[in-house]
Chimera marker file (.cmm) of the C-alpha trace (Angstrom):
<marker_set name="trace">
<marker id="1" x="39.101" y="53.852" z="155.323" r="1" g="1" b="0" radius="0.5"/>
<marker id="2" x="38.020" y="57.433" z="155.473" r="1" g="1" b="0" radius="0.5"/>
<marker id="3" x="38.724" y="60.335" z="153.070" r="1" g="1" b="0" radius="0.5"/>
<marker id="4" x="42.070" y="62.075" z="153.697" r="1" g="1" b="0" radius="0.5"/>
<marker id="5" x="43.196" y="59.102" z="155.777" r="1" g="1" b="0" radius="0.5"/>
<marker id="6" x="46.763" y="57.873" z="155.301" r="1" g="1" b="0" radius="0.5"/>
<marker id="7" x="47.084" y="54.301" z="154.087" r="1" g="1" b="0" radius="0.5"/>
<marker id="8" x="49.700" y="52.003" z="152.586" r="1" g="1" b="0" radius="0.5"/>
<marker id="9" x="49.829" y="50.805" z="148.983" r="1" g="1" b="0" radius="0.5"/>
<marker id="10" x="51.340" y="47.373" z="148.480" r="1" g="1" b="0" radius="0.5"/>
<marker id="11" x="52.442" y="46.511" z="144.955" r="1" g="1" b="0" radius="0.5"/>
<marker id="12" x="53.641" y="43.075" z="143.968" r="1" g="1" b="0" radius="0.5"/>
<marker id="13" x="55.272" y="42.676" z="140.551" r="1" g="1" b="0" radius="0.5"/>
<marker id="14" x="55.269" y="39.109" z="139.232" r="1" g="1" b="0" radius="0.5"/>
<marker id="15" x="54.718" y="37.168" z="136.013" r="1" g="1" b="0" radius="0.5"/>
<marker id="16" x="51.459" y="35.647" z="134.828" r="1" g="1" b="0" radius="0.5"/>
<marker id="17" x="53.184" y="32.253" z="134.686" r="1" g="1" b="0" radius="0.5"/>
<marker id="18" x="54.433" y="32.255" z="138.307" r="1" g="1" b="0" radius="0.5"/>
<marker id="19" x="52.960" y="29.407" z="140.345" r="1" g="1" b="0" radius="0.5"/>
<marker id="20" x="52.626" y="28.544" z="144.008" r="1" g="1" b="0" radius="0.5"/>
<marker id="21" x="52.337" y="24.789" z="144.212" r="1" g="1" b="0" radius="0.5"/>
<marker id="22" x="49.905" y="24.188" z="141.308" r="1" g="1" b="0" radius="0.5"/>
<marker id="23" x="47.964" y="27.474" z="141.374" r="1" g="1" b="0" radius="0.5"/>
<marker id="24" x="48.722" y="30.821" z="139.756" r="1" g="1" b="0" radius="0.5"/>
<marker id="25" x="50.631" y="32.920" z="142.291" r="1" g="1" b="0" radius="0.5"/>
<marker id="26" x="48.423" y="35.968" z="141.692" r="1" g="1" b="0" radius="0.5"/>
<marker id="27" x="45.290" y="33.965" z="142.612" r="1" g="1" b="0" radius="0.5"/>
<marker id="28" x="46.905" y="32.615" z="145.783" r="1" g="1" b="0" radius="0.5"/>
<marker id="29" x="47.828" y="36.167" z="146.849" r="1" g="1" b="0" radius="0.5"/>
<marker id="30" x="44.363" y="37.599" z="146.146" r="1" g="1" b="0" radius="0.5"/>
<marker id="31" x="42.628" y="34.799" z="148.073" r="1" g="1" b="0" radius="0.5"/>
<marker id="32" x="45.082" y="35.278" z="150.949" r="1" g="1" b="0" radius="0.5"/>
<marker id="33" x="44.326" y="39.028" z="150.983" r="1" g="1" b="0" radius="0.5"/>
<marker id="34" x="40.615" y="38.286" z="151.226" r="1" g="1" b="0" radius="0.5"/>
<marker id="35" x="41.140" y="35.792" z="154.050" r="1" g="1" b="0" radius="0.5"/>
<marker id="36" x="43.185" y="38.428" z="155.906" r="1" g="1" b="0" radius="0.5"/>
<marker id="37" x="40.237" y="40.825" z="155.662" r="1" g="1" b="0" radius="0.5"/>
<marker id="38" x="42.092" y="43.391" z="153.556" r="1" g="1" b="0" radius="0.5"/>
<marker id="39" x="39.995" y="46.077" z="151.900" r="1" g="1" b="0" radius="0.5"/>
<marker id="40" x="40.570" y="44.765" z="148.383" r="1" g="1" b="0" radius="0.5"/>
<marker id="41" x="43.104" y="43.560" z="145.833" r="1" g="1" b="0" radius="0.5"/>
<marker id="42" x="43.418" y="44.191" z="142.108" r="1" g="1" b="0" radius="0.5"/>
<marker id="43" x="45.519" y="42.288" z="139.584" r="1" g="1" b="0" radius="0.5"/>
<marker id="44" x="46.681" y="44.442" z="136.687" r="1" g="1" b="0" radius="0.5"/>
<marker id="45" x="47.983" y="42.852" z="133.486" r="1" g="1" b="0" radius="0.5"/>
<marker id="46" x="50.817" y="44.664" z="131.753" r="1" g="1" b="0" radius="0.5"/>
<marker id="47" x="50.918" y="44.789" z="127.973" r="1" g="1" b="0" radius="0.5"/>
<marker id="48" x="54.700" y="45.013" z="127.927" r="1" g="1" b="0" radius="0.5"/>
<marker id="49" x="57.544" y="44.820" z="130.389" r="1" g="1" b="0" radius="0.5"/>
<marker id="50" x="60.783" y="43.279" z="131.542" r="1" g="1" b="0" radius="0.5"/>
<marker id="51" x="62.380" y="42.427" z="134.851" r="1" g="1" b="0" radius="0.5"/>
<marker id="52" x="65.826" y="41.568" z="136.150" r="1" g="1" b="0" radius="0.5"/>
<marker id="53" x="66.364" y="39.093" z="133.273" r="1" g="1" b="0" radius="0.5"/>
<marker id="54" x="66.034" y="42.019" z="130.813" r="1" g="1" b="0" radius="0.5"/>
<marker id="55" x="63.907" y="39.821" z="128.521" r="1" g="1" b="0" radius="0.5"/>
<marker id="56" x="61.027" y="41.872" z="127.129" r="1" g="1" b="0" radius="0.5"/>
<marker id="57" x="57.522" y="40.377" z="127.128" r="1" g="1" b="0" radius="0.5"/>
<marker id="58" x="54.710" y="41.865" z="125.081" r="1" g="1" b="0" radius="0.5"/>
<marker id="59" x="51.219" y="40.943" z="123.919" r="1" g="1" b="0" radius="0.5"/>
<marker id="60" x="51.736" y="41.915" z="120.274" r="1" g="1" b="0" radius="0.5"/>
<marker id="61" x="49.960" y="39.473" z="117.982" r="1" g="1" b="0" radius="0.5"/>
<marker id="62" x="53.133" y="38.314" z="116.265" r="1" g="1" b="0" radius="0.5"/>
<marker id="63" x="54.822" y="37.654" z="119.620" r="1" g="1" b="0" radius="0.5"/>
<marker id="64" x="52.147" y="35.649" z="121.404" r="1" g="1" b="0" radius="0.5"/>
<marker id="65" x="53.341" y="34.660" z="124.837" r="1" g="1" b="0" radius="0.5"/>
<marker id="66" x="51.379" y="33.619" z="127.875" r="1" g="1" b="0" radius="0.5"/>
<marker id="67" x="54.066" y="35.181" z="130.070" r="1" g="1" b="0" radius="0.5"/>
<marker id="68" x="53.003" y="38.748" z="130.845" r="1" g="1" b="0" radius="0.5"/>
<marker id="69" x="53.890" y="41.149" z="133.642" r="1" g="1" b="0" radius="0.5"/>
<marker id="70" x="51.332" y="41.445" z="136.461" r="1" g="1" b="0" radius="0.5"/>
<marker id="71" x="50.978" y="43.912" z="139.308" r="1" g="1" b="0" radius="0.5"/>
<marker id="72" x="48.891" y="43.055" z="142.343" r="1" g="1" b="0" radius="0.5"/>
<marker id="73" x="47.842" y="46.213" z="144.153" r="1" g="1" b="0" radius="0.5"/>
<marker id="74" x="46.404" y="46.303" z="147.653" r="1" g="1" b="0" radius="0.5"/>
<marker id="75" x="45.613" y="49.441" z="149.646" r="1" g="1" b="0" radius="0.5"/>
<marker id="76" x="44.924" y="49.218" z="153.362" r="1" g="1" b="0" radius="0.5"/>
<marker id="77" x="46.192" y="50.304" z="156.755" r="1" g="1" b="0" radius="0.5"/>
<marker id="78" x="49.794" y="49.418" z="157.616" r="1" g="1" b="0" radius="0.5"/>
<marker id="79" x="48.830" y="47.421" z="160.706" r="1" g="1" b="0" radius="0.5"/>
<marker id="80" x="46.908" y="45.064" z="158.386" r="1" g="1" b="0" radius="0.5"/>
<marker id="81" x="49.462" y="44.872" z="155.581" r="1" g="1" b="0" radius="0.5"/>
<marker id="82" x="52.503" y="44.040" z="157.707" r="1" g="1" b="0" radius="0.5"/>
<marker id="83" x="51.204" y="40.666" z="158.979" r="1" g="1" b="0" radius="0.5"/>
<marker id="84" x="49.897" y="39.921" z="155.477" r="1" g="1" b="0" radius="0.5"/>
<marker id="85" x="53.375" y="40.457" z="154.039" r="1" g="1" b="0" radius="0.5"/>
<marker id="86" x="54.849" y="38.105" z="156.621" r="1" g="1" b="0" radius="0.5"/>
<marker id="87" x="52.241" y="35.526" z="155.621" r="1" g="1" b="0" radius="0.5"/>
<marker id="88" x="52.895" y="35.678" z="151.858" r="1" g="1" b="0" radius="0.5"/>
<marker id="89" x="56.734" y="35.849" z="151.916" r="1" g="1" b="0" radius="0.5"/>
<marker id="90" x="57.022" y="32.019" z="151.831" r="1" g="1" b="0" radius="0.5"/>
<marker id="91" x="54.915" y="31.985" z="148.648" r="1" g="1" b="0" radius="0.5"/>
<marker id="92" x="57.706" y="33.813" z="146.814" r="1" g="1" b="0" radius="0.5"/>
<marker id="93" x="60.407" y="31.600" z="148.248" r="1" g="1" b="0" radius="0.5"/>
<marker id="94" x="58.545" y="28.477" z="147.060" r="1" g="1" b="0" radius="0.5"/>
<marker id="95" x="57.713" y="29.986" z="143.660" r="1" g="1" b="0" radius="0.5"/>
<marker id="96" x="61.438" y="30.480" z="143.032" r="1" g="1" b="0" radius="0.5"/>
<marker id="97" x="60.856" y="33.203" z="140.446" r="1" g="1" b="0" radius="0.5"/>
<marker id="98" x="61.807" y="36.855" z="140.222" r="1" g="1" b="0" radius="0.5"/>
<marker id="99" x="59.537" y="39.410" z="141.850" r="1" g="1" b="0" radius="0.5"/>
<marker id="100" x="59.478" y="42.921" z="143.270" r="1" g="1" b="0" radius="0.5"/>
<marker id="101" x="57.392" y="44.082" z="146.230" r="1" g="1" b="0" radius="0.5"/>
<marker id="102" x="56.981" y="47.744" z="147.140" r="1" g="1" b="0" radius="0.5"/>
<marker id="103" x="55.140" y="49.482" z="149.961" r="1" g="1" b="0" radius="0.5"/>
<marker id="104" x="54.506" y="53.193" z="150.042" r="1" g="1" b="0" radius="0.5"/>
<marker id="105" x="52.271" y="55.706" z="151.741" r="1" g="1" b="0" radius="0.5"/>
<marker id="106" x="49.178" y="56.927" z="149.947" r="1" g="1" b="0" radius="0.5"/>
<marker id="107" x="46.190" y="59.102" z="150.796" r="1" g="1" b="0" radius="0.5"/>
<marker id="108" x="42.643" y="57.828" z="150.401" r="1" g="1" b="0" radius="0.5"/>
<marker id="109" x="40.618" y="60.490" z="148.577" r="1" g="1" b="0" radius="0.5"/>
<marker id="110" x="37.337" y="58.621" z="148.287" r="1" g="1" b="0" radius="0.5"/>
<marker id="111" x="36.193" y="55.248" z="149.581" r="1" g="1" b="0" radius="0.5"/>
<marker id="112" x="32.716" y="53.813" z="149.427" r="1" g="1" b="0" radius="0.5"/>
<marker id="113" x="31.917" y="50.179" z="149.877" r="1" g="1" b="0" radius="0.5"/>
<marker id="114" x="29.658" y="48.522" z="147.354" r="1" g="1" b="0" radius="0.5"/>
<marker id="115" x="26.605" y="46.390" z="148.021" r="1" g="1" b="0" radius="0.5"/>
<marker id="116" x="27.266" y="42.704" z="148.551" r="1" g="1" b="0" radius="0.5"/>
<marker id="117" x="24.915" y="40.600" z="146.452" r="1" g="1" b="0" radius="0.5"/>
<link id1="1" id2="2" r="1" g="1" b="0" radius="0.2"/>
<link id1="2" id2="3" r="1" g="1" b="0" radius="0.2"/>
<link id1="3" id2="4" r="1" g="1" b="0" radius="0.2"/>
<link id1="4" id2="5" r="1" g="1" b="0" radius="0.2"/>
<link id1="5" id2="6" r="1" g="1" b="0" radius="0.2"/>
<link id1="6" id2="7" r="1" g="1" b="0" radius="0.2"/>
<link id1="7" id2="8" r="1" g="1" b="0" radius="0.2"/>
<link id1="8" id2="9" r="1" g="1" b="0" radius="0.2"/>
<link id1="9" id2="10" r="1" g="1" b="0" radius="0.2"/>
<link id1="10" id2="11" r="1" g="1" b="0" radius="0.2"/>
<link id1="11" id2="12" r="1" g="1" b="0" radius="0.2"/>
<link id1="12" id2="13" r="1" g="1" b="0" radius="0.2"/>
<link id1="13" id2="14" r="1" g="1" b="0" radius="0.2"/>
<link id1="14" id2="15" r="1" g="1" b="0" radius="0.2"/>
<link id1="15" id2="16" r="1" g="1" b="0" radius="0.2"/>
<link id1="16" id2="17" r="1" g="1" b="0" radius="0.2"/>
<link id1="17" id2="18" r="1" g="1" b="0" radius="0.2"/>
<link id1="18" id2="19" r="1" g="1" b="0" radius="0.2"/>
<link id1="19" id2="20" r="1" g="1" b="0" radius="0.2"/>
<link id1="20" id2="21" r="1" g="1" b="0" radius="0.2"/>
<link id1="21" id2="22" r="1" g="1" b="0" radius="0.2"/>
<link id1="22" id2="23" r="1" g="1" b="0" radius="0.2"/>
<link id1="23" id2="24" r="1" g="1" b="0" radius="0.2"/>
<link id1="24" id2="25" r="1" g="1" b="0" radius="0.2"/>
<link id1="25" id2="26" r="1" g="1" b="0" radius="0.2"/>
<link id1="26" id2="27" r="1" g="1" b="0" radius="0.2"/>
<link id1="27" id2="28" r="1" g="1" b="0" radius="0.2"/>
<link id1="28" id2="29" r="1" g="1" b="0" radius="0.2"/>
<link id1="29" id2="30" r="1" g="1" b="0" radius="0.2"/>
<link id1="30" id2="31" r="1" g="1" b="0" radius="0.2"/>
<link id1="31" id2="32" r="1" g="1" b="0" radius="0.2"/>
<link id1="32" id2="33" r="1" g="1" b="0" radius="0.2"/>
<link id1="33" id2="34" r="1" g="1" b="0" radius="0.2"/>
<link id1="34" id2="35" r="1" g="1" b="0" radius="0.2"/>
<link id1="35" id2="36" r="1" g="1" b="0" radius="0.2"/>
<link id1="36" id2="37" r="1" g="1" b="0" radius="0.2"/>
<link id1="37" id2="38" r="1" g="1" b="0" radius="0.2"/>
<link id1="38" id2="39" r="1" g="1" b="0" radius="0.2"/>
<link id1="39" id2="40" r="1" g="1" b="0" radius="0.2"/>
<link id1="40" id2="41" r="1" g="1" b="0" radius="0.2"/>
<link id1="41" id2="42" r="1" g="1" b="0" radius="0.2"/>
<link id1="42" id2="43" r="1" g="1" b="0" radius="0.2"/>
<link id1="43" id2="44" r="1" g="1" b="0" radius="0.2"/>
<link id1="44" id2="45" r="1" g="1" b="0" radius="0.2"/>
<link id1="45" id2="46" r="1" g="1" b="0" radius="0.2"/>
<link id1="46" id2="47" r="1" g="1" b="0" radius="0.2"/>
<link id1="47" id2="48" r="1" g="1" b="0" radius="0.2"/>
<link id1="48" id2="49" r="1" g="1" b="0" radius="0.2"/>
<link id1="49" id2="50" r="1" g="1" b="0" radius="0.2"/>
<link id1="50" id2="51" r="1" g="1" b="0" radius="0.2"/>
<link id1="51" id2="52" r="1" g="1" b="0" radius="0.2"/>
<link id1="52" id2="53" r="1" g="1" b="0" radius="0.2"/>
<link id1="53" id2="54" r="1" g="1" b="0" radius="0.2"/>
<link id1="54" id2="55" r="1" g="1" b="0" radius="0.2"/>
<link id1="55" id2="56" r="1" g="1" b="0" radius="0.2"/>
<link id1="56" id2="57" r="1" g="1" b="0" radius="0.2"/>
<link id1="57" id2="58" r="1" g="1" b="0" radius="0.2"/>
<link id1="58" id2="59" r="1" g="1" b="0" radius="0.2"/>
<link id1="59" id2="60" r="1" g="1" b="0" radius="0.2"/>
<link id1="60" id2="61" r="1" g="1" b="0" radius="0.2"/>
<link id1="61" id2="62" r="1" g="1" b="0" radius="0.2"/>
<link id1="62" id2="63" r="1" g="1" b="0" radius="0.2"/>
<link id1="63" id2="64" r="1" g="1" b="0" radius="0.2"/>
<link id1="64" id2="65" r="1" g="1" b="0" radius="0.2"/>
<link id1="65" id2="66" r="1" g="1" b="0" radius="0.2"/>
<link id1="66" id2="67" r="1" g="1" b="0" radius="0.2"/>
<link id1="67" id2="68" r="1" g="1" b="0" radius="0.2"/>
<link id1="68" id2="69" r="1" g="1" b="0" radius="0.2"/>
<link id1="69" id2="70" r="1" g="1" b="0" radius="0.2"/>
<link id1="70" id2="71" r="1" g="1" b="0" radius="0.2"/>
<link id1="71" id2="72" r="1" g="1" b="0" radius="0.2"/>
<link id1="72" id2="73" r="1" g="1" b="0" radius="0.2"/>
<link id1="73" id2="74" r="1" g="1" b="0" radius="0.2"/>
<link id1="74" id2="75" r="1" g="1" b="0" radius="0.2"/>
<link id1="75" id2="76" r="1" g="1" b="0" radius="0.2"/>
<link id1="76" id2="77" r="1" g="1" b="0" radius="0.2"/>
<link id1="77" id2="78" r="1" g="1" b="0" radius="0.2"/>
<link id1="78" id2="79" r="1" g="1" b="0" radius="0.2"/>
<link id1="79" id2="80" r="1" g="1" b="0" radius="0.2"/>
<link id1="80" id2="81" r="1" g="1" b="0" radius="0.2"/>
<link id1="81" id2="82" r="1" g="1" b="0" radius="0.2"/>
<link id1="82" id2="83" r="1" g="1" b="0" radius="0.2"/>
<link id1="83" id2="84" r="1" g="1" b="0" radius="0.2"/>
<link id1="84" id2="85" r="1" g="1" b="0" radius="0.2"/>
<link id1="85" id2="86" r="1" g="1" b="0" radius="0.2"/>
<link id1="86" id2="87" r="1" g="1" b="0" radius="0.2"/>
<link id1="87" id2="88" r="1" g="1" b="0" radius="0.2"/>
<link id1="88" id2="89" r="1" g="1" b="0" radius="0.2"/>
<link id1="89" id2="90" r="1" g="1" b="0" radius="0.2"/>
<link id1="90" id2="91" r="1" g="1" b="0" radius="0.2"/>
<link id1="91" id2="92" r="1" g="1" b="0" radius="0.2"/>
<link id1="92" id2="93" r="1" g="1" b="0" radius="0.2"/>
<link id1="93" id2="94" r="1" g="1" b="0" radius="0.2"/>
<link id1="94" id2="95" r="1" g="1" b="0" radius="0.2"/>
<link id1="95" id2="96" r="1" g="1" b="0" radius="0.2"/>
<link id1="96" id2="97" r="1" g="1" b="0" radius="0.2"/>
<link id1="97" id2="98" r="1" g="1" b="0" radius="0.2"/>
<link id1="98" id2="99" r="1" g="1" b="0" radius="0.2"/>
<link id1="99" id2="100" r="1" g="1" b="0" radius="0.2"/>
<link id1="100" id2="101" r="1" g="1" b="0" radius="0.2"/>
<link id1="101" id2="102" r="1" g="1" b="0" radius="0.2"/>
<link id1="102" id2="103" r="1" g="1" b="0" radius="0.2"/>
<link id1="103" id2="104" r="1" g="1" b="0" radius="0.2"/>
<link id1="104" id2="105" r="1" g="1" b="0" radius="0.2"/>
<link id1="105" id2="106" r="1" g="1" b="0" radius="0.2"/>
<link id1="106" id2="107" r="1" g="1" b="0" radius="0.2"/>
<link id1="107" id2="108" r="1" g="1" b="0" radius="0.2"/>
<link id1="108" id2="109" r="1" g="1" b="0" radius="0.2"/>
<link id1="109" id2="110" r="1" g="1" b="0" radius="0.2"/>
<link id1="110" id2="111" r="1" g="1" b="0" radius="0.2"/>
<link id1="111" id2="112" r="1" g="1" b="0" radius="0.2"/>
<link id1="112" id2="113" r="1" g="1" b="0" radius="0.2"/>
<link id1="113" id2="114" r="1" g="1" b="0" radius="0.2"/>
<link id1="114" id2="115" r="1" g="1" b="0" radius="0.2"/>
<link id1="115" id2="116" r="1" g="1" b="0" radius="0.2"/>
<link id1="116" id2="117" r="1" g="1" b="0" radius="0.2"/>
</marker_set>
């Protein structure tokens, strides 16, 4: 991706406890993104949140819970993200949990690849 180039930002909102078969759903999605050759993926852990159930999850010490909100963010060109989305849709159907997926346009301001070691 080049500076000032238009790209798409894919955001996937799930829970840290969501599974696909016996693996964490977020790991399955990140490995799938890598196998699709997407530019990169980042998993962000929320410190507090709620979804459609309206149950609030937080990481406060007196409310220890392993269930935390996660956001998986991937930025790439739309022609790469569309087939990726088609590929991962069955993951969410099998997981059987609540989720939210958004896709919006973004502008790349800077992009430099790192050294592979």
